[in-house]
N, C-alpha and C positions, 0 to 999 in steps of 0.2 A: 229482689233476692231474699231479704229478710222474711218476707211473707212465705216464700217457698220453704225456707228452713223451718219456720214455725209450724207450717202445715205438716212437714215430714216428721217433726218431733211429736206432734199431736197424734199422727197416724201410728207411730211406734208405740206411744203410750196406750192407745186404744188396743193395739195388737197385744201388748203385754197384759192388759186387763182381760182380753179374750182368752189368752192362754191360761191365765190364772183361774178364770171362771170355769174352765173345763173340768177342773178337779183340784183337790188340794195338792196332790203329789203326782198328777198325771204328767205334766210337763214342767221341767225345772230349767233354769238358766245355768249353762255351764260355760267353760272357757271358750268353746268353739260354737256357741249358740245354744239354742234350746235342745234339751235331751229328754228322754223318757224318765219320769220319776220312778222311785222305788216301788210305789204301789202299783203303777201301771205295768212296770216290768215284771213284778211278781204275778200279776194277774195274767199277763200273756204267757209266762212260763207255765202257770198252772193249767191254762186252757190247752196249750199245745201239747203238754205232756199227757193229758187225758184223752187226746184224740185217738191214739192207738200206739201200738208198739211195733216198730219195724224189725223184721227178721232178716238175718243175713242169708242170702241165697247162694248155694254152692254152684249153681249153674251160671257161669259167667256170660253165656251167650244170651241169657234172658234179660231184657231191659226192664221188665216189670218188677218192682220191689214188692216183696210179700209183707203184709201188715196185718196185725191182729187188731180188730176194732175194739176200742175201749168201751167201758160201761157208760151208758148214757152219752154215746158219741154224738148223736144228733143235737142233744141239748148243749153240749160244749161247742158245737159248730155255731149254734145260735148265739152263744155268748161271744164267740169270735166275730160274728157279724156286728153285734152291738159295739164291740171294741173298735172295729174299723170305722163305724159311723161316727164315733167320738173323736176320730183323728182330725188333726188340724188340716184345713183346706189347702194351705200353701206349703206347710213344712212336711206333711206326710210322714211323721215320725213312726207311727205304728206300721205303716206299709213298708217303710224302709227296714224296720227291725224284722218283720216277717220275711222280707226278701233276703236279709242277711242270714237268717236262720235256715233258709231254703225250705220253708214250711210247705209251699206248693209242691215242690219236687219230691219231698220225703214223706209227706203226710196226706195232703189233699188228693193229689192225683192217684196214688196207690189205693186210697179208699174208694175213689170213683171207679177205678178199674176192677177192684176185687168185689165190690158190692153194687155193680151196675144195675141189678134188678131191683134194688131197694129204691123206688122212685122218690120217695120222700127224702131220703138221704142224698140222692143224686142232685136233686134240684136245690137243696140247701147248700151243697158244695158249689153248685154252679153260681149261686148268688155271690158267694165269696170270690169266686174266680172273676166274675164280672166287675166287682168292686176293685179288685187288685190289678186288673188289666186296663183300667180306664187310663186314657192318655192324660198326662199331666197338663195342667193349665199353663197359660203363658206366663202368668205372674208367680208361678210356683218356684220354690227354692230347690237348688241342686237337681236340675232337670237331667243332666247326663247320667247321674247315678240312678235316677228312677227309670230312665230308658234302658240302662244296663240290666236292671232287674226284670223289666218287661221282655227283653230279648232272651233272658234265661228262662222265663216262663214259656215263651214261644218255642224255644228249643226243647224244653222238657215235654211239651205237648206233642211235638213231632217225634221225639225219640221213644216216648212211652206209648205211642200209637193210641192216643186218646180220641182222635177224630172219629173212628168208627163207633165208639160209644156215644159220642155226641150226636152223630147222625141217627143212631137207633133211638135216642131220646127225642129227636126232632120228628122222626117218622111216625112215632106213636100218636101224638096229638093231630098231626096232619092227615092221618088216615081217617079220622072222623070228620064228617062234614055236616053242615046244616045245624039242626037242633041237637044233634048228638055231640057236638063240640061244646064243651063247657067253658066258662070264663077262666078256669084254671088252665085249660089247654091253650088259650090265647096267651096267657102270661108265660107259660112254658116255652111256647114258640118264640115269642119276642125275647125271652131271656137267652135262648141259645143263639138266635140271630145276632143279638147284641154282643155276645161273647165272640162270635166269629168276626164281627165288625171291629171289636177292640184289638183282636190279634192281627187282623189285616192292617190296622192303622199303626202298628208298631214298625218303625222303619228299620232297614238293615244298618249294620255298623259300617262306618266309613272304612274303606280298605287301608287308609293310612294309619289307623289306630289298632290294627289287629296284628297278631303274630301267627306263626305256623300252627299253634295250638288252638287259636280262636278264629281261624280263617272261615269256619263254618258260619259265623255270624254275618258274613257279607252276602249270603244267598239264602237266608231264612225265608224271606218273602216268596221267592220263586219256588222253594221246596214246599211251602205251605199251600201255595196256589195249586200246584200239581196234585197234592194230596186231596184237596177239596174237589178238584176236577174228577179224580178217579173215584172218589166217594159219592159223586153225583150230587153234590150240594148245589152246583150252579143250575142243574136241571130243575131242582125244586124252586130255586129263586126265580128262574125264568117263567116257571109255571105260575108263581105268585104274581110276577110282574105283568104277565099277559092278562090276568084277571084282577088287576089292581083297582079297577073301578067298582068292584063289588064291595058291599059294606063290610064283609069279614076281613078283607085285605087292605082297605082304604087307608088305614092308619099307619101302615108300614112302608109307604112310598119313599119317605126320606131315608129310612133304614136300608131299603133295597138300593137306593141311590148311592149311599156311602159304601156298601159292600162292592157294588159294581165299579165305582170310581177308584177305590183302593186297589182293586184287581187290575184294572186297565192301566193304572199309573206305573206299573212295573216295566212297561214297554213303551216304545215310541210308535205312534201310528204309522209312520213311514216304514219302519222296519217290518211291522205286521203286514202292511200292504205289499212290500217287496217279497215277503214269503208267499203271499197269495199269488203274485205274478210268477214266482218260480215254480209253484206246483201246478199252475195253469198252463204254462208254456210247454209245448211238446219237446221231448229230449231228442234233438237231432244229432247228437254226438255219435260218431262211428264206434261200433263195438270193438273193433281192433284197436283204435286209439285209446279207448277207455281201459282195455286190458293192459296195454303198454304203460299207460300212466299208473295203473295199479302196481305193476311189477317194479317200476322205477321208484314208487313210493315205498315199497317194501325193502328195496335195496338201501334206500336212504335210512330207513329205520334200523336195519341190521347194522349198517356201518356206524351209525350213531350209538347203538347199544354196545358193540365191541370196542369202540374207542374209549369207553369209560373203564375198561378193564385195566388192572395194574399187575405188577409182579412178573412172573416168567411164564412164557407160552411154550408148550411142547408140541412140535410139528415133526412131520416125517419128510425127509429129503427125497431126491430122485433116486439115490442109491439104496434107499430103504432104511437108512440110519436115523435114529431119533436125534433131533437138534433142539436144544433149549434156547429160545430166543427171548432176550430181554431188551434189545434195542431195536425198535421198530424202524429205525432210520437206515438200517443196513441194506445191502443190495437186494437180497431176496425176501425182504420183509413185505408185509401187507401194507402198502401205502394207502392212506385214506385221503382222498381229495378234500380240501377245505370247502366249506359251503360257499357257493357263489355270492359275491357282494352285489346287491341290486344297484343298478345305475340310476342316478338321480341328477337331474339338472341342477345347476347351481342356483340357489335362491328359491328352489321349489319346496313347498311345505308338503307334509305327509297327507295327501288326499284333499279333496274339496268337499266340503259339507254344504248341504242345502241350507238356505236361510231358516227354514222351519225347524231344523234339527238343533237349533241353538239351545232350546229349552228341553232337550231330551233328558229324561231321568238318568242319573248316573248309576245304572245297574248293569249286572252282567248279562241280562236277558237280551240286550240289543246286539251283542256280538257273539257270545259263546253258547248261551243256554237256548238251544233250539227247541227243546221240549216246552219251555214256557211260552215261546212265541207260537208254537202250534196250539197250545191251550188257549191263548188270548185270541188267536185268529178264529178258532172254532167258536169261542164265546161271542166275538163280534158278529159273526155270521148269524148266530142264533138270536142275538139281541135285535139285529136289524130285520130279521125275518118275522119275529112274532111279538117282541116285547117293547120295541122302541116307541111305537106310536101311542099305546095306552099309558106307558110310564111317563112319557114326555107331557102328554095332556094332563095327567094327574099332577105332575110337578108344576106345570104352568098355572093350574088352578090354585095351588097353594100360594104361589107368588102373587097371583092376581088379587086374591082376597086378603093378603097379608096375614097368613095363619100365625097363630101364637106359637106353633111348634118350631117356627123358623129361627135359626141362629145365623149370625153373619157368615159363618163358614159354609152354610148350605148353598149360598149363591155361588161361591167360588167352586165348590164341587160340582154344581150343576153346569157351570160354564165349562169346566174341564171335561166333564162327561160328554157334553154336546160337541165340544171341539174335537175330542178324540174320534168319536164315531163319524162326524162330518168329514174329517180329514181322511179317515180310512175309506169311507164310502165314496168320496170324490175321486181318490186315486184308483179305487176299484172300478168305478163306472168308466173313468177315462181309459183305463187299460182294456176293459172288455169291449168298449165301443170302437177301439182303434183297429187298424188292419192287422196288427200283430196277433190279435186274439180272435180271428175270424172262425177258427176251427174249434174253439172252446165251447163246451156245453154249459158254461156258467151263465146265469141270468144277471142282468145289470141291476134290476130291482131299484130303479131310480126314485120310486115313490116312498122309499123306506123312511127318509128323513124329512119328509114334507111337514111333519108335525111341528118342527122348529123353524120353519121358513115362513110363518105367517107374520102379519104386521105387529101383533103383540110381542112376538119374540124379538123382532128387530128393534122396536121401541124400548123394550126392556133392556136390551144390551146397550142401546144408545144412552138411556137414562143412567145406567150403571156406570158408563164411562164418565159422564159428567159428575156423578156423585163421587166416584173414586178420585177424579181430578181435583175436585173441590176439597176433599178430605186428605189429599196427598197420600193416598193408598196406591203406591206404585205397583205393587204385586197384583192387586185386583184390576188395576187399569190395564196392565200388560195382558192379563188373561182375557179381559173383556174385548180388547182390540184383536186378539188372536181369534176369538169366536166370531167377531164381526167380519174379519178378513175371510175366514172359511165360509161364512154364509154367502158373502158376495162372490167368492170363487165358485161355489156350488151353483149359484144362480146363473153364472156365466156358463157353467158346464151344461146346465139344462137347456140352454139355447141351441146346443148342437144335438139335442135328443131326436130320436126318430119318431117319438110320440108327439103329435101336434098339440095335444092338450097340455103337455108339460112345457112346450115351447111358448104357448100363449100364457101359461101361468108365470113363466120366467119373465116374459115381456111385461106382464101386468105388475109384477113385483118391482121391476126396474122403474117403471113409470111412477109407481106410488112412492118409491124411495127418492127418486130424483126430482119429482115435481109436486108431490102432494104432502109429504111428511117432513119437509125441511131437512132431509138428510144432507143435502149439500151445504146447508148453513152450519152444520156441526163439523163436517170434515175439515174445512179450512181452519177452524179453531183448534181442532185436534192436531193438525200439522204444525200450526204456529205455536202451540203450547209446549213443544218439545224442549227439554233442557238436557244438559250433560249428565244429569242424575239417572236418566233412563238408560236401560241396557241396549246392547246392539240388537237383540231380538225384538224389542219394542219398536225401535226405529225402523227395522226391516219390515215388520208387520204393517206399520203405518204407511211405509213406502209402497208395499205391494197393494195395500188397500187403495191408495191413490191411483196406482196403475190400473186396478180393476175398475175403479170409478171412471177413469178416463176412457177405458175400453168400452164400458157400457154407454158412455155418451157418444162415442164414435158410431156405435151400432145404431143408437137411437136417431142421431142426426142423419146417418146414412139412409135409414129407412124413410125418414121424413123427406129427404131429397128425392128418393126413388118414387115415393108416392105422389110427389108433386107433378111428376111427368105423366101420371095416369089420371085420367078424368073419370074417376069412379065416385059413386055416391057413398058417403060415410054416414054411419049412424051418429047419434048425439054423443055417445061416450067416446068414440074415436075422434070426433071433431073437438071435443074438450081436450083430449090428449094432444091433438095436433096444435091447438092454440097454446097450450102450455109449453110445448116444444119450441114454438116460434118465439114465445116471449122470453125464453131462457137466454141470458146474456153470458156466453162463454168467456168473453174477454173480461168482463167485470168479475166473474167468478174466479178466474185464474189470478187476477190482480189482487183479490182479497187475501190470498194466502202467501203472497210474496213478501218476505221480510228476511231479516238477517238470520233468525233462528231456523227458518225453513232451509236456507242454503247450507247452514251448518249441519243440519240433520242429514241431508243428502251427502254431504262431504264425509260425515262421520261413517255412514254406511259404505261409501265407496272406499274408505280406508281399509276395509276388510275385503277387497276385491278378490283375493285368492279363495277365501272361504265362502264367498257369495256364490249363488248359482248364476247361470248365464242370464236367467230371467231378471234377477234383481239388478245386475249390472246394466242390463238393457233399460230398465226403468229409470235408473239414475242418469244414464246417457240421454234418454229421451227428455227427461225433465230439464236437464241443463241445456239441451239444445233448444227447447222451447223458451227457456229464460233468455238465452242469447238472441233469439229472434223476436221476442215479445216487444212490440212497439208501444212506446208511451205517447210520442208525438210523431210528426211526419218523418224525421230522420233520426230520432233518438230511440234507443232500445234499452233494455235492462241488462245488457251484457256486463256492465261494470259491477254488478252484484257478484259476479264470479271472480272479481279481482281482489279477493280477500286473502290474507296471509295463510289462513288454514286451508282454504280451497287450493291455493297455489302450492302449498306444501304437499297435499295429496297428489296433485297433478305431477309435481316433481318426482314423487316416489314412483309413480307409474312410468314416467318417461325414462327413469334410470334403472328400471327392472329389466335386465337382459333376458330373463326367462320367458317373458310374454311378448317380446317384440316380433317373434315369428309365429305366434299363436293367432290363428284366424279369428278366434272369439274376441280378441282385443284390438283388432286392426281399426275398426271404425271408431272405437273409443279413443285410441291413441291419436288418430288423425284429428278428431275433434279437439282434444287437449292441446295439440300443437297449434291449431288455429287460434284457440283462446289465448295461449301464451304469446303468440305473435301479435295479436290485437292488443294485448296488455302493454307490450313494449312500444308498439306504434302509438298508442295513446299517451304513454309516459313521455315520449319525445316532445309532444306538444304541451302536456300538462305534467310538470315535474312534481307537483304535489300529490300525484297519484301514488307515489311510493309511501307517502304518509297516510293517505286514505286507506291503503291496503292494511294498515295496522289497526285501524279504528273500527268500532262497531257502529254502523249507521242506524240510528233509530228510525229515520224516515228514508228507507232505502231507495224508493222509486224517485223521489225528488232529488236525492243525492246523485243518482245516476244521471239525471238531466244536467245538474250543475257541473258534474265532472266532465261531461262531454261538451258542454258549452264553455268550459274553462272559466267557470264562475262569472260569466258575463251575461246577465239576463237580456233577452232580446226585446222585452217590453217592460213597462213599469210594473211594480208589485201590485198596485191597485189601479188598473187602467180606468180612465175616465170614459164614461158613457156619454157620447155626444148626443145631444137632442136636436131635433129638427125644429127650427123656428119658422113659422109661416107668417110672413109679413103681408097679411091680407087686411085690407082696410075694413072689411066687414067684421073682422074678429077683434078689432081694437076697441077696448072698452072706453068708457068716458074718462076714467082715471088715467088712461094712457098705458095700462098694463097689457102685456102681450101674452096670449095663451100659448102654452107649450104642449106638444103632443109627445108623450114619452112612450116608447114601445114597451108593450107588456111581454114578459117572458113566462112561459108556462113550465113549471118545474115538475119533475117526475114524482110520483107518489112514493111515500116512505114505505119500505118493506118491513116485515116483522124482524128480519135479521138486524136492520139498522136500528130499530126501536130497542131491541134487547141489548145490543152493543152500546147504544147511547145511555141507556139506563144503568148499565153495569159500570161504565167508566166515568160517568158524570160526577160521581162522588169524589173522584180523585182530583178533579179540576174545579170543583165548585167554588173554592175560596180564592182562586186566582183571578186577576183582573182581565187577562187575555184568555179566558177559558174557551170561548167559542172559536178563536183562531187556532188554539192548540187542538181542539177537537176536530177541526177541519183537516188537520194533518194526519189523522188516523187513516189506515188503509181502507177500512170499510166505509168511512165517511169522507173519503178524499174527493168525491164528486159533489159534495155539499158545501155551500158557502157559509160563512159565520152567521149571516142573517137568517138563512134557512134553519140552521141548527138552533139559533135562539128562539125562533118561532116554534120549532118542534118541542123544545124544552118547556115552553109555556103551555103548549097543548097537552103534553103528557103530565104536567104538574110536577115536574122534578124540582122546581125551585122551592116549593113548600117544604118546610122542615119535617112535618108530620107524615108526608107522603113517602111510603117505602115501597110501593108497588107501581107498576106502569099501567096506565089506563089504556087498554087496547080497544081498537075499534071493533064493531060488531062482526066484521068480516074475519078477523083473526082470533076470535074467541076459541074456535075449535083447536087451533094450533097451540095455544097456550096451555090448555088443560091436558092433563095426563090421559092418554088414550088407552086406559087399561080395560075399559068395558064400554059397551054400547050404551048402557043405561046412563053412565056419567055424561056422555056426550049429549044425550037427549036433554038432561037436566040443564046443562050449560046453555044449550040453544034456547030452551024455554025461558031461562033467566035473561038471555040477551034480547029476546023479542019483547019483553015486558017494558 
């Protein structure tokens, strides 16, 4: 702790020196922190006052402010640029002061609008706008205040109709192509696109922090996206993205990605897919019923409008006399029926949300703003049709060669972009290929997202999951798991395609993932590494990913069984795949992921059974059913793993929920829970310590299950003796009277790459213990190995040596250890292995 305090004090001292070195009186220390000095304040006042003079406009309907350009206005703008560059990186005192004075709203934007044909002045102003609209860094000070100024800039750009001017400035350099386009044109294009990126990156204000006067701040993003769509900015961006591999557009791929990602982030892909389904489905509603519904809706609106009136109402009676009515409760008054109260079952929550909607952005576009959903839906169709394949390939090349342009946020934006379009395309393809959409003219276009279904993309996501898990980056890990889940779901969707080429491609991807690329080695570690820190969405994504994985195995093993009945000749590639399928041990694979944390994760997801979809609850039910039937030995199963207090608490909550007892979706699940509870009390009658075991976390769950069912009475010794056969043969007795013994030799299975990696990872924890090899044999992955085998393997890998920090792999597994980012790297590794 003293070292940390000293380091923080030294950092503050260096920061003070940096602030003082910026100028003599630029930044001074005040009561509430650093403030602008008198010299810097006077300089800003002088610059801003010479930019121009604002005139009062008598026309209140005009949002554009009239301004008279000052003398040498462009030179003063250059001085303002230099002042902003001298601003402190974290404190942003100059930017805050300019935002406080509203220089952008009162001076810069009016100058841009009134002198839009002066290109030199326009691009000088655009440079300042780009600098002022940059998103604050994470370590910046007073971020909410900076975001408030950014929202005010965004609102001013919308209200003063600056976007058409920016589009005109963008169209001028884009109209020139080839050698006619100068270097200044490229800079101007990138400058305007960067400004659009900065404005789109500014988030909406939280609805809890606004009043009736500032309510417009909660939907600035949606309004700006609609303006950009009507000004045809996205058509220009899609044109650039479709030709992103050309040398003139190649450097803008990450900028295009950011603009697209910020645009798509305002909606949920499931909402956009639902809108696509609604416009595709034929309207079978009767015209008469629709007219009656419209009349009833108008009556309700009229009744609601007149019910808000107060005072006295003058009506005419039957006799023709005028009557003043002030009490609407009298006999001949117009009684208004109260609105019907919707009936709701007791304990029922408001609606069921799918598991994938947990991460839905909290914007108004998902529920009310239909225009934004239309824009995003049209944009998704255009991207998948023309731009997704070249843009995805360009971005993959950037990540493959580790470009210097990349920042940590680019990987997250790339994952979100791919996840959004994969989710939308998967639901779109599934809907078009079903019977409900037989009469639709829409094309499925299943090949649109194949650019991100290659092996590099899968390995890139898997390596990112491991990196985020090691660095404790939970946000990145959740997003990477979401992308991986959608990739697996889309591969499963391709298996039902009508195109045989896509079916063979999906089968090839499944075989490579399950048998060639160690995908199964990583999924159990991903499931077992879950902690309570992760969100419900992450646990649900991992759970669905496990369900998709099991679904793929069932199909693969089913095809293998069917092919065994046919006596056909297979080629070498299919024979290799068949051998890998036969060598796969499903029993050992499922056992490797069984531990206390896995059961807790599934129970955690089941606790949200009302918000979960039917598919997610089915995955939990099937996993628990497999756990209850999984045999360890002849008569012992892993069912006691479900006898934990947290699991039983969730079961108790479902059994006492009166709202789901008559629901057909929960019948099989409730029956299974009742059987588990009965088995718990039946075992507790024979083993009273089971009530205590239910409160404890079992580090070695499988062996604990055996001991609980045996009631802690081992059926054989812990270290059984191996009897040897003694042959009393006269011919084999030596002269010294010794007897030769014949010991049966046992052939042990070869060590897999998963066991080697796991052993090298956890050996450091047990290196200093005397019984380290016995403790290692208790691990789930190494449970089939004896302490003697583990000791021999440790010596072979050289883990006992102090200087050895890497595992020595055999020549057969060199390819799996190396990052498969390119084919050239694989060839180099194989060449070094053969030497």
